[in-house]
TITI-235060 format. One record per residue (C-alpha): residue in three letters; x, y, z. Coordinates in steps of 0.5 Angstrom, whole numbers, padded with zeros to 4 digits, always signed. Layout:
BEGIN
ALAXYZ...
end
This chain:
BEGIN
UNK+0000+0000+0000UNK+0003+0007-0002UNK+0003+0013+0002UNK-0002+0016-0003UNK-0007+0010-0002UNK-0006+0010+0005UNK-0008+0018+0006UNK-0014+0017+0001UNK-0016+0011+0006UNK-0015+0016+0012UNK-0019+0021+0008UNK-0025+0016+0007UNK-0025+0014+0014UNK-0025+0021+0017UNK-0031+0023+0012UNK-0035+0017+0015UNK-0033+0019+0022UNK-0035+0027+0021UNK-0042+0025+0018UNK-0043+0020+0024UNK-0041+0026+0028UNK-0046+0031+0024UNK-0052+0026+0025UNK-0051+0025+0033UNK-0050+0033+0033UNK-0057+0034+0029UNK-0060+0029+0034UNK-0058+0032+0040UNK-0060+0039+0037UNK-0067+0036+0036UNK-0067+0033+0043UNK-0066+0040+0046UNK-0072+0043+0042UNK-0067+0047+0037UNK-0069+0042+0031UNK-0065+0043+0025UNK-0066+0051+0026UNK-0061+0056+0026UNK-0055+0053+0030UNK-0055+0048+0024UNK-0055+0053+0019UNK-0050+0057+0023UNK-0045+0051+0023UNK-0046+0049+0016UNK-0044+0056+0014UNK-0038+0056+0018UNK-0036+0049+0015UNK-0037+0052+0008UNK-0033+0058+0009UNK-0029+0060+0015UNK-0028+0067+0016UNK-0022+0070+0020UNK-0024+0073+0026UNK-0025+0081+0026UNK-0019+0084+0029UNK-0020+0089+0035UNK-0017+0096+0034UNK-0015+0101+0040UNK-0015+0108+0039UNK-0008+0111+0041UNK-0011+0115+0047UNK-0014+0108+0049UNK-0007+0105+0048UNK-0004+0110+0052UNK-0008+0110+0058UNK-0007+0102+0058UNK+0000+0103+0058UNK+0000+0108+0063UNK-0004+0104+0068UNK+0000+0098+0067UNK+0006+0102+0068UNK+0003+0105+0075UNK+0001+0098+0077UNK+0008+0096+0076UNK+0011+0102+0080UNK+0006+0101+0085UNK+0008+0093+0086UNK+0016+0095+0086UNK+0015+0100+0091UNK+0011+0096+0096UNK+0016+0090+0095UNK+0022+0096+0097UNK+0018+0098+0103UNK+0016+0091+0105UNK+0024+0089+0105UNK+0026+0095+0110
end
């Protein structure tokens, strides 16, 4: 058995497992009362097209405030340790 044949067999097996899992998920959705509604449509859409998550951006002033707060916190810890050592 060549590597290509082995990989093809693995793909077939994984495809079967995937279909079994999808059937089980559909059954669980029905038991929960959701049926094959919105959740199933969302998962099917996510399977067909995987979108990159939207990147969060931060304004310059918000970045500066965050940096200032972190710096103050570090200095407070430093001074607290220094005072405890005396």
